[in-house]
All heavy atoms as an XYZ file, in Angstrom:
851
protein
N      88.778     62.431    140.564
C      87.521     62.761    139.929
C      86.378     61.894    140.466
O      85.319     62.400    140.790
C      87.677     62.575    138.410
C      86.432     62.784    137.630
S      86.135     64.517    137.405
C      84.764     64.477    136.331
N      86.627     60.588    140.554
C      85.592     59.675    141.028
C      85.286     59.944    142.505
O      84.134     59.898    142.913
C      85.997     58.212    140.801
C      86.026     57.924    139.300
C      85.058     57.260    141.507
C      86.514     56.562    138.938
N      86.306     60.230    143.304
C      86.056     60.513    144.722
C      85.287     61.812    144.900
O      84.482     61.929    145.825
C      87.376     60.590    145.517
O      88.227     61.571    144.937
C      88.070     59.254    145.542
N      85.507     62.795    144.029
C      84.745     64.047    144.104
C      83.269     63.800    143.807
O      82.390     64.335    144.493
C      85.302     65.074    143.121
C      86.694     65.553    143.457
C      87.299     66.397    142.358
O      86.653     66.606    141.309
O      88.427     66.858    142.547
N      83.005     62.986    142.792
C      81.621     62.649    142.461
C      80.985     61.856    143.607
O      79.831     62.095    143.973
C      81.557     61.857    141.138
C      81.978     62.765    139.976
C      80.160     61.294    140.902
C      82.137     62.053    138.661
N      81.751     60.947    144.191
C      81.247     60.156    145.313
C      80.928     61.057    146.510
O      79.921     60.856    147.180
C      82.286     59.110    145.696
O      81.861     58.379    146.812
N      81.787     62.030    146.764
C      81.531     62.965    147.872
C      80.285     63.786    147.616
O      79.472     64.009    148.520
C      82.734     63.900    148.069
C      83.945     63.177    148.622
O      83.785     62.068    149.179
O      85.059     63.732    148.490
N      80.094     64.231    146.385
C      78.908     65.010    146.031
C      77.650     64.151    146.193
O      76.635     64.606    146.734
C      79.018     65.576    144.602
C      80.104     66.651    144.554
C      77.690     66.141    144.123
C      80.458     67.117    143.157
N      77.717     62.901    145.744
C      76.570     61.999    145.891
C      76.237     61.745    147.359
O      75.069     61.714    147.735
C      76.832     60.674    145.175
C      76.716     60.693    143.658
C      77.085     59.338    143.068
C      75.308     61.082    143.239
N      77.272     61.576    148.177
C      77.035     61.369    149.614
C      76.345     62.571    150.237
O      75.439     62.423    151.055
C      78.345     61.068    150.336
C      78.875     59.687    150.028
O      78.115     58.800    149.655
N      80.180     59.504    150.162
N      76.779     63.763    149.858
C      76.144     64.981    150.365
C      74.692     65.049    149.907
O      73.790     65.382    150.685
C      76.935     66.231    149.929
C      78.283     66.273    150.661
C      76.140     67.508    150.201
C      79.247     67.313    150.127
N      74.441     64.707    148.645
C      73.066     64.734    148.126
C      72.183     63.704    148.822
O      71.015     63.970    149.096
C      73.063     64.510    146.611
C      73.635     65.648    145.763
C      73.667     65.251    144.290
C      72.823     66.913    145.965
N      72.726     62.527    149.125
C      71.978     61.514    149.867
C      71.590     62.038    151.247
O      70.456     61.838    151.705
C      72.779     60.222    150.033
C      72.762     59.311    148.827
C      73.930     58.848    148.273
C      71.563     58.892    148.270
C      73.925     58.003    147.171
C      71.537     58.052    147.176
C      72.727     57.607    146.632
O      72.701     56.777    145.557
N      72.511     62.701    151.906
C      72.228     63.233    153.243
C      71.192     64.349    153.175
O      70.273     64.396    153.997
C      73.531     63.711    153.922
C      74.402     62.492    154.229
C      73.244     64.508    155.179
C      75.800     62.815    154.706
N      71.309     65.230    152.183
C      70.317     66.301    152.017
C      68.932     65.704    151.760
O      67.936     66.140    152.352
C      70.737     67.263    150.886
C      69.614     68.216    150.515
C      71.977     68.048    151.291
N      68.861     64.699    150.894
C      67.581     64.040    150.620
C      67.053     63.351    151.881
O      65.856     63.394    152.173
C      67.729     63.040    149.483
N      67.928     62.727    152.640
C      67.518     62.081    153.883
C      66.945     63.072    154.878
O      65.934     62.803    155.528
N      67.588     64.233    154.991
C      67.069     65.276    155.870
C      65.731     65.801    155.359
O      64.838     66.118    156.159
C      68.086     66.415    155.991
C      69.375     66.073    156.732
C      70.375     67.223    156.638
C      69.090     65.710    158.169
N      65.594     65.877    154.043
C      64.320     66.303    153.461
C      63.192     65.340    153.808
O      62.083     65.766    154.160
N      63.468     64.043    153.747
C      62.438     63.061    154.092
C      62.110     63.089    155.581
O      60.954     62.934    155.972
C      62.842     61.658    153.655
C      62.680     61.424    152.186
C      63.756     61.039    151.407
C      61.459     61.595    151.567
C      63.612     60.822    150.042
C      61.298     61.386    150.203
C      62.375     60.996    149.444
N      63.125     63.312    156.417
C      62.846     63.430    157.851
C      61.998     64.660    158.149
O      61.081     64.618    158.964
C      64.154     63.490    158.643
C      64.890     62.177    158.827
C      66.182     62.398    159.617
C      64.028     61.158    159.544
N      62.280     65.762    157.464
C      61.449     66.953    157.679
C      60.036     66.730    157.139
O      59.063     67.261    157.690
C      62.089     68.194    157.043
O      62.203     68.046    155.653
N      59.892     65.926    156.100
C      58.557     65.581    155.597
C      57.756     64.816    156.641
O      56.546     65.028    156.769
C      58.665     64.720    154.332
O      59.269     65.449    153.303
N      58.409     63.951    157.373
C      57.738     63.219    158.448
C      57.214     64.208    159.490
O      56.055     64.121    159.926
C      58.681     62.185    159.105
C      58.079     61.595    160.374
C      59.038     61.082    158.119
N      58.042     65.163    159.858
C      57.643     66.155    160.866
C      56.472     67.001    160.358
O      55.488     67.207    161.077
C      58.848     67.045    161.234
C      59.896     66.219    161.971
C      58.409     68.249    162.077
C      61.241     66.883    162.121
N      56.554     67.471    159.116
C      55.480     68.319    158.584
C      54.186     67.539    158.364
O      53.096     68.076    158.544
C      55.916     69.024    157.304
C      56.897     70.135    157.558
C      58.141     70.129    156.965
C      56.577     71.179    158.403
C      59.041     71.141    157.201
C      57.463     72.208    158.654
C      58.715     72.193    158.049
N      54.288     66.282    157.987
C      53.078     65.465    157.833
C      52.402     65.268    159.192
O      51.174     65.301    159.286
C      53.415     64.113    157.204
N      53.200     65.092    160.230
C      52.639     64.974    161.583
C      51.967     66.288    162.001
O      50.874     66.286    162.570
C      53.734     64.585    162.570
C      53.299     64.221    163.974
C      52.378     63.005    163.955
C      54.509     63.944    164.848
N      52.601     67.416    161.680
C      52.005     68.718    161.993
C      50.694     68.916    161.218
O      49.732     69.455    161.761
C      52.976     69.844    161.677
C      54.090     69.963    162.675
C      54.981     71.147    162.345
C      55.987     71.333    163.422
N      55.852     72.592    164.120
N      50.666     68.492    159.959
C      49.434     68.575    159.183
C      48.319     67.776    159.841
O      47.167     68.219    159.883
C      49.655     68.050    157.763
C      50.145     69.029    156.722
C      50.567     68.301    155.458
C      49.089     70.058    156.409
N      48.645     66.617    160.325
C      47.651     65.767    160.977
C      47.051     66.494    162.192
O      45.829     66.520    162.363
C      48.280     64.448    161.406
C      47.346     63.573    162.197
C      46.299     62.900    161.574
C      47.498     63.423    163.572
C      45.428     62.110    162.298
C      46.645     62.624    164.296
C      45.601     61.973    163.654
O      44.747     61.187    164.386
N      47.894     67.089    163.025
C      47.396     67.734    164.234
C      46.752     69.092    163.980
O      45.885     69.520    164.727
C      48.515     67.878    165.274
C      48.887     66.569    165.919
C      50.167     66.065    165.799
C      47.951     65.840    166.628
C      50.511     64.863    166.381
C      48.284     64.633    167.218
C      49.572     64.147    167.094
N      47.152     69.786    162.918
C      46.629     71.120    162.645
C      45.325     71.107    161.842
O      44.637     72.102    161.775
C      47.668     71.955    161.879
C      48.861     72.353    162.693
C      48.542     73.364    163.784
O      47.650     74.206    163.589
O      49.188     73.294    164.838
N      45.004     69.992    161.213
C      43.813     69.933    160.360
C      42.766     69.022    160.998
O      42.715     68.877    162.210
C      44.180     69.456    158.945
O      44.795     68.176    159.032
C      45.134     70.430    158.266
N      41.988     68.390    160.156
C      40.864     67.586    160.630
C      41.252     66.202    161.132
O      40.387     65.392    161.441
C      39.835     67.448    159.507
C      40.404     66.742    158.291
O      41.642     66.574    158.217
O      39.630     66.371    157.406
N      42.533     65.919    161.206
C      43.053     64.611    161.640
C      42.500     63.473    160.795
O      42.128     62.414    161.297
C      42.797     64.372    163.121
C      43.525     65.362    163.988
C      43.398     65.060    165.440
N      44.101     66.119    166.174
C      44.411     66.025    167.419
N      44.094     64.962    168.111
N      45.047     67.009    168.007
N      42.454     63.720    159.504
C      41.968     62.710    158.568
C      42.970     61.583    158.393
O      44.177     61.742    158.595
N      42.468     60.431    157.986
C      43.310     59.248    157.798
C      44.367     59.477    156.734
O      45.445     58.877    156.770
C      42.452     58.039    157.441
C      41.646     58.235    156.182
C      40.377     58.728    156.102
C      42.077     57.990    154.845
N      39.986     58.788    154.785
C      41.013     58.347    153.986
C      43.238     57.503    154.265
C      41.092     58.228    152.607
C      43.318     57.384    152.897
C      42.244     57.743    152.087
N      44.077     60.355    155.771
C      45.008     60.586    154.672
C      46.274     61.293    155.141
O      47.328     61.137    154.540
C      44.347     61.362    153.531
C      43.446     62.468    153.988
C      43.944     63.720    154.257
C      42.087     62.240    154.175
C      43.118     64.730    154.697
C      41.251     63.243    154.604
C      41.771     64.494    154.871
O      40.957     65.496    155.301
N      46.182     62.082    156.235
C      47.397     62.716    156.752
C      48.287     61.668    157.412
O      49.520     61.736    157.318
C      47.060     63.826    157.739
C      46.306     64.962    157.130
C      45.100     65.444    157.526
C      46.681     65.753    155.997
N      44.708     66.479    156.709
C      45.670     66.693    155.767
C      47.785     65.763    155.145
C      45.711     67.622    154.742
C      47.842     66.684    154.113
C      46.814     67.603    153.920
N      47.688     60.686    158.066
C      48.490     59.596    158.624
C      49.119     58.764    157.519
O      50.260     58.305    157.651
C      47.629     58.715    159.531
C      47.235     59.320    160.865
C      46.346     58.351    161.640
C      48.450     59.671    161.678
N      48.386     58.597    156.435
C      48.939     57.880    155.295
C      50.123     58.639    154.702
O      51.132     58.047    154.320
C      47.846     57.673    154.247
O      48.341     56.981    153.140
N      50.008     59.950    154.658
C      51.116     60.779    154.189
C      52.306     60.671    155.127
O      53.458     60.588    154.687
C      50.671     62.239    154.053
C      51.688     63.208    153.467
C      51.986     62.852    152.009
C      51.158     64.627    153.567
N      52.030     60.648    156.424
C      53.089     60.483    157.410
C      53.808     59.146    157.224
O      55.041     59.085    157.223
C      52.497     60.566    158.821
C      53.440     60.260    159.971
C      54.473     61.358    160.131
C      52.663     60.074    161.260
N      53.056     58.076    157.030
C      53.668     56.758    156.808
C      54.474     56.727    155.515
O      55.544     56.127    155.451
C      52.589     55.668    156.806
C      51.972     55.343    158.148
C      50.797     54.390    157.981
C      53.006     54.749    159.082
N      53.964     57.390    154.502
C      54.688     57.460    153.239
C      56.046     58.144    153.435
O      57.080     57.633    152.998
C      53.865     58.222    152.199
O      54.614     58.455    151.038
N      56.044     59.287    154.080
C      57.295     60.007    154.337
C      58.227     59.174    155.215
O      59.455     59.146    154.991
C      57.005     61.355    154.984
N      57.660     58.476    156.188
C      58.463     57.639    157.076
C      59.162     56.521    156.302
O      60.354     56.284    156.479
C      57.568     57.059    158.180
C      58.270     56.137    159.108
C      59.147     56.623    160.062
C      58.046     54.772    159.049
C      59.804     55.760    160.928
C      58.690     53.905    159.905
C      59.576     54.403    160.854
N      58.420     55.854    155.432
C      59.030     54.768    154.650
C      60.039     55.295    153.635
O      61.068     54.660    153.389
C      57.959     53.917    153.977
C      57.286     52.962    154.904
C      55.917     53.012    155.113
C      58.007     52.001    155.591
C      55.288     52.139    155.977
C      57.389     51.114    156.457
C      56.028     51.182    156.661
N      59.774     56.460    153.043
C      60.781     57.073    152.178
C      62.050     57.388    152.974
O      63.162     57.187    152.490
C      60.255     58.354    151.534
C      59.478     58.152    150.268
C      58.209     58.686    150.124
C      60.014     57.447    149.199
C      57.488     58.518    148.957
C      59.301     57.263    148.027
C      58.037     57.800    147.901
N      61.868     57.896    154.194
C      63.021     58.230    155.042
C      63.830     56.981    155.392
O      65.062     57.003    155.360
C      62.558     58.950    156.308
N      63.145     55.889    155.723
C      63.859     54.647    156.051
C      64.686     54.192    154.853
O      65.864     53.845    154.987
C      62.871     53.540    156.475
C      62.307     53.834    157.849
C      63.569     52.173    156.478
C      61.237     52.858    158.279
N      64.074     54.205    153.681
C      64.792     53.779    152.479
C      66.017     54.659    152.239
O      67.101     54.167    151.933
C      63.854     53.829    151.273
O      64.549     53.501    150.103
N      65.830     55.957    152.388
C      66.936     56.888    152.138
C      68.040     56.722    153.173
O      69.219     56.698    152.841
C      66.415     58.323    152.144
C      67.441     59.337    151.736
C      67.861     59.204    150.291
O      67.072     58.806    149.438
N      69.093     59.508    149.990
N      67.674     56.616    154.444
C      68.696     56.540    155.485
C      69.412     55.202    155.504
O      70.571     55.129    155.924
C      68.098     56.890    156.842
C      68.007     58.375    156.966
C      66.909     59.149    156.754
C      69.078     59.285    157.248
N      67.227     60.473    156.894
C      68.544     60.590    157.200
C      70.428     59.124    157.534
C      69.321     61.717    157.431
C      71.201     60.251    157.763
C      70.651     61.524    157.716
N      68.787     54.130    155.034
C      69.545     52.874    154.916
C      70.611     53.003    153.842
O      71.682     52.420    153.956
C      68.628     51.669    154.616
O      67.856     51.932    153.453
C      67.746     51.346    155.789
N      70.331     53.800    152.800
C      71.331     54.051    151.770
C      72.471     54.894    152.328
O      73.639     54.673    151.986
C      70.694     54.779    150.560
O      69.639     53.986    150.053
C      71.711     55.009    149.461
N      72.146     55.842    153.205
C      73.185     56.699    153.774
C      74.044     55.931    154.777
O      75.270     55.997    154.748
C      72.541     57.921    154.470
C      71.872     58.822    153.431
C      73.558     58.700    155.284
C      70.977     59.887    154.013
N      73.389     55.174    155.643
C      74.125     54.463    156.701
C      74.914     53.291    156.134
O      76.044     53.045    156.546
C      73.153     54.004    157.800
C      72.551     55.235    158.490
C      73.853     53.116    158.820
C      71.418     54.930    159.423
N      74.327     52.574    155.202
C      74.996     51.434    154.575
C      75.185     51.770    153.098
O      74.258     51.591    152.305
C      74.156     50.157    154.725
C      73.807     49.838    156.139
C      72.531     50.073    156.618
C      74.758     49.317    156.988
C      72.205     49.770    157.930
C      74.437     49.030    158.307
C      73.169     49.258    158.776
N      76.363     52.239    152.713
C      76.581     52.704    151.335
C      76.281     51.650    150.274
O      76.265     50.454    150.549
C      78.074     53.061    151.310
C      78.457     53.231    152.732
C      77.538     52.363    153.530
N      76.053     52.142    149.073
C      75.702     51.277    147.941
C      76.809     50.270    147.651
O      76.555     49.183    147.159
C      75.429     52.137    146.690
C      74.230     53.040    146.961
C      75.186     51.293    145.460
C      73.987     54.072    145.878
N      78.052     50.592    147.998
C      79.176     49.715    147.671
C      79.134     48.390    148.435
O      79.856     47.466    148.097
C      80.497     50.430    147.959
O      80.581     50.750    149.332
N      78.310     48.294    149.441
C      78.191     47.040    150.187
C      77.203     46.138    149.453
O      76.004     46.330    149.505
C      77.718     47.303    151.634
C      78.699     48.206    152.348
C      77.552     45.985    152.381
C      78.264     48.630    153.737
N      77.736     45.153    148.741
C      76.906     44.302    147.887
C      76.404     43.050    148.604
O      75.494     42.392    148.116
C      77.696     43.867    146.652
C      78.015     45.047    145.757
O      77.206     45.978    145.724
O      79.074     45.018    145.114
N      76.984     42.711    149.719
C      76.667     41.436    150.353
C      75.441     41.473    151.259
O      75.066     40.467    151.823
C      77.877     40.930    151.151
C      79.047     40.624    150.233
O      78.853     40.263    149.081
N      80.250     40.795    150.741
N      74.830     42.618    151.410
C      73.688     42.722    152.318
C      72.394     42.558    151.544
O      71.749     43.516    151.147
C      73.698     44.060    153.051
C      74.773     44.206    154.077
C      75.118     45.454    154.556
C      75.435     43.111    154.607
C      76.088     45.616    155.521
C      76.421     43.251    155.562
C      76.751     44.497    156.026
N      71.980     41.325    151.348
C      70.739     41.059    150.628
C      69.535     41.525    151.431
O      68.574     42.029    150.870
C      70.618     39.572    150.310
C      71.632     39.102    149.296
C      71.531     37.617    149.024
O      70.511     37.013    149.391
O      72.473     37.077    148.438
N      69.602     41.385    152.750
C      68.515     41.831    153.607
C      68.336     43.347    153.501
O      67.209     43.842    153.460
C      68.785     41.438    155.061
C      67.729     41.869    156.077
C      66.381     41.236    155.736
C      68.159     41.513    157.474
N      69.437     44.063    153.414
C      69.376     45.510    153.268
C      68.682     45.906    151.971
O      67.844     46.808    151.952
C      70.788     46.110    153.310
C      70.888     47.613    153.200
C      70.200     48.280    154.377
C      72.341     48.029    153.118
N      68.981     45.189    150.900
C      68.328     45.472    149.616
C      66.821     45.191    149.695
O      66.021     45.958    149.162
C      68.962     44.631    148.511
N      66.455     44.131    150.386
C      65.039     43.803    150.553
C      64.337     44.893    151.364
O      63.236     45.326    151.012
C      64.867     42.415    151.216
C      63.424     42.187    151.631
C      65.349     41.319    150.294
N      64.976     45.367    152.424
C      64.403     46.431    153.250
C      64.219     47.697    152.425
O      63.158     48.336    152.461
C      65.282     46.704    154.495
C      64.866     47.999    155.189
C      65.221     45.535    155.461
N      65.242     48.074    151.661
C      65.156     49.286    150.848
C      64.038     49.195    149.815
O      63.246     50.128    149.659
C      66.489     49.552    150.149
C      67.555     50.059    151.089
C      68.891     50.238    150.394
O      69.162     49.638    149.361
N      69.740     51.063    150.981
N      63.963     48.094    149.112
C      62.934     47.949    148.076
C      61.535     47.870    148.674
O      60.586     48.443    148.151
C      63.223     46.729    147.203
C      64.492     46.856    146.383
C      64.500     48.088    145.499
O      63.491     48.405    144.860
O      65.548     48.767    145.468
N      61.405     47.167    149.791
C      60.095     47.041    150.440
C      59.610     48.391    150.944
O      58.437     48.744    150.761
C      60.166     46.036    151.608
O      60.653     44.787    151.104
C      58.814     45.829    152.244
N      60.498     49.167    151.568
C      60.088     50.473    152.075
C      59.735     51.419    150.935
O      58.822     52.241    151.075
C      61.167     51.113    152.973
O      62.415     51.164    152.264
C      61.334     50.325    154.265
N      60.408     51.303    149.804
C      60.050     52.125    148.642
C      58.650     51.787    148.139
O      57.876     52.676    147.778
C      61.067     51.941    147.513
C      62.394     52.598    147.763
C      63.339     52.318    146.618
C      64.734     52.788    146.926
N      65.699     52.439    145.872
N      58.330     50.506    148.108
C      57.005     50.086    147.659
C      55.931     50.596    148.621
O      54.919     51.170    148.203
C      56.928     48.547    147.518
C      55.511     48.081    147.335
C      57.803     48.075    146.363
N      56.152     50.393    149.934
C      55.182     50.884    150.924
C      55.032     52.400    150.852
O      53.928     52.936    150.943
C      55.585     50.480    152.345
C      55.257     49.061    152.680
C      56.187     48.258    153.320
C      54.020     48.521    152.383
C      55.895     46.947    153.649
C      53.710     47.210    152.709
C      54.651     46.422    153.342
N      56.152     53.106    150.684
C      56.099     54.563    150.599
C      55.259     55.008    149.411
O      54.422     55.907    149.529
C      57.513     55.133    150.500
N      55.450     54.375    148.273
C      54.665     54.712    147.088
C      53.184     54.427    147.261
O      52.336     55.231    146.872
N      52.874     53.287    147.865
C      51.470     52.935    148.088
C      50.793     53.895    149.056
O      49.669     54.353    148.810
C      51.363     51.500    148.599
C      51.706     50.400    147.595
C      51.697     49.036    148.286
C      50.748     50.420    146.432
N      51.464     54.195    150.159
C      50.886     55.126    151.128
C      50.748     56.535    150.549
O      49.804     57.253    150.854
C      51.696     55.161    152.425
C      51.376     54.024    153.354
C      52.348     53.095    153.693
C      50.120     53.892    153.901
C      52.058     52.049    154.548
C      49.808     52.841    154.761
C      50.789     51.926    155.083
N      51.695     56.934    149.699
C      51.605     58.248    149.076
C      50.398     58.315    148.145
O      49.647     59.291    148.152
C      52.892     58.581    148.316
C      52.914     59.965    147.763
C      52.985     61.067    148.601
C      52.844     60.168    146.399
C      53.000     62.350    148.084
C      52.852     61.443    145.871
C      52.937     62.546    146.713
N      50.194     57.276    147.355
C      49.031     57.236    146.462
C      47.732     57.240    147.263
O      46.781     57.954    146.917
C      49.092     55.989    145.571
N      47.687     56.488    148.344
C      46.507     56.452    149.200
C      46.231     57.820    149.815
O      45.097     58.289    149.854
C      46.688     55.397    150.290
C      45.508     55.128    151.206
C      44.337     54.566    150.412
C      45.922     54.159    152.295
N      47.270     58.485    150.247
C      47.127     59.814    150.830
C      46.632     60.822    149.799
O      45.741     61.624    150.081
C      48.465     60.274    151.408
O      48.359     61.571    151.932
N      47.195     60.782    148.606
C      46.753     61.694    147.554
C      45.287     61.465    147.214
O      44.531     62.421    147.004
C      47.616     61.532    146.305
S      49.266     62.210    146.493
N      44.861     60.214    147.191
C      43.453     59.910    146.947
C      42.574     60.502    148.049
O      41.534     61.112    147.777
C      43.230     58.396    146.850
C      41.781     58.018    146.861
C      40.985     58.229    145.746
C      41.201     57.478    148.001
C      39.636     57.896    145.753
C      39.865     57.139    148.018
C      39.075     57.353    146.896
N      42.978     60.333    149.303
C      42.205     60.872    150.420
C      42.116     62.381    150.394
O      41.051     62.959    150.639
N      43.217     63.032    150.074
C      43.211     64.496    149.986
C      42.316     64.935    148.834
O      41.514     65.873    148.975
C      44.651     65.032    149.832
C      45.447     64.755    151.112
C      44.641     66.522    149.532
C      46.935     64.998    150.970
N      42.420     64.273    147.701
C      41.583     64.596    146.540
C      40.097     64.455    146.879
O      39.295     65.340    146.601
C      41.956     63.692    145.365
C      40.937     63.674    144.265
C      40.825     64.742    143.382
C      40.067     62.599    144.128
C      39.870     64.723    142.374
C      39.124     62.577    143.128
C      39.033     63.641    142.248
O      38.081     63.625    141.266
N      39.755     63.323    147.503
C      38.357     63.056    147.842
C      37.821     64.112    148.823
O      36.710     64.615    148.662
C      38.255     61.654    148.453
C      36.866     61.213    148.776
C      36.900     59.800    149.324
C      35.554     59.428    149.899
N      35.586     58.145    150.579
N      38.617     64.451    149.799
C      38.196     65.445    150.795
C      38.054     66.827    150.164
O      37.085     67.544    150.442
C      39.202     65.498    151.960
O      39.303     64.187    152.525
C      38.762     66.484    153.020
N      39.000     67.209    149.328
C      38.918     68.518    148.670
C      37.695     68.609    147.754
O      37.054     69.650    147.644
C      40.187     68.824    147.875
C      41.417     69.030    148.717
S      41.215     70.378    149.881
C      41.548     69.568    151.416
N      37.381     67.502    147.115
C      36.207     67.466    146.246
C      34.929     67.657    147.069
O      34.023     68.386    146.674
C      36.171     66.134    145.488
C      35.272     66.111    144.310
C      35.490     64.839    143.510
C      34.516     64.767    142.374
N      34.674     63.552    141.593
N      34.843     67.012    148.237
C      33.692     67.172    149.125
C      33.592     68.594    149.652
O      32.490     69.147    149.754
C      33.795     66.186    150.293
C      33.580     64.746    149.898
C      33.881     63.777    151.036
O      34.179     64.233    152.171
O      33.813     62.561    150.791
N      34.726     69.200    149.982
C      34.725     70.583    150.459
C      34.230     71.527    149.364
O      33.438     72.435    149.624
C      36.136     70.997    150.951
C      36.465     70.252    152.234
C      36.226     72.504    151.151
C      37.894     70.415    152.693
N      34.668     71.296    148.143
C      34.225     72.139    147.021
C      32.719     72.046    146.842
O      32.056     73.052    146.582
C      34.935     71.742    145.735
C      34.543     72.672    144.583
C      35.207     72.330    143.285
N      36.628     72.485    143.435
C      37.524     71.899    142.642
N      37.116     71.112    141.666
N      38.804     72.081    142.817
N      32.153     70.846    146.983
C      30.698     70.687    146.848
C      29.953     71.444    147.934
O      28.914     72.021    147.697
C      30.317     69.203    146.898
C      30.620     68.455    145.624
C      30.188     67.010    145.739
C      30.540     66.257    144.483
N      30.170     64.834    144.564
N      30.500     71.427    149.162
C      29.852     72.135    150.267
C      29.930     73.655    150.085
O      29.008     74.371    150.476
C      30.511     71.766    151.598
C      29.990     70.456    152.137
C      30.500     70.230    153.534
N      31.623     69.268    153.413
C      32.602     69.155    154.258
N      32.676     69.937    155.299
N      33.542     68.260    154.080
N      31.006     74.137    149.495
C      31.203     75.577    149.312
C      30.308     76.113    148.217
O      29.761     77.222    148.304
C      32.681     75.908    149.034
C      32.867     77.342    148.600
C      33.537     75.587    150.250
N      30.103     75.336    147.175
C      29.308     75.798    146.029
C      27.849     75.808    146.278
O      27.159     75.504    147.038
C      29.593     74.929    144.805
C      30.992     75.140    144.285
C      31.305     74.208    143.127
O      30.534     73.273    142.837
O      32.328     74.411    142.510
């Protein structure tokens, strides 16, 4: 039973990791297809840091407790990912607000 749950979790980690990698690709495409605003690069960095955090969990399983450096890397990348995501959302919001003013 426990090994089945562990196998399911491993599959979910890999699916999430692939999702974050595809987010990096799509954020890069957004940057090149639009106005090349700084907020798209911020979104790209956010996805990149989320991907690093996720893939360190996949490559080095949670059961490895002795890697303090790995835990620091995972937590740091999560913090950076969250900050860059918030910055990107602010930039997109600000730009959309300016576009709405120009249209009206």
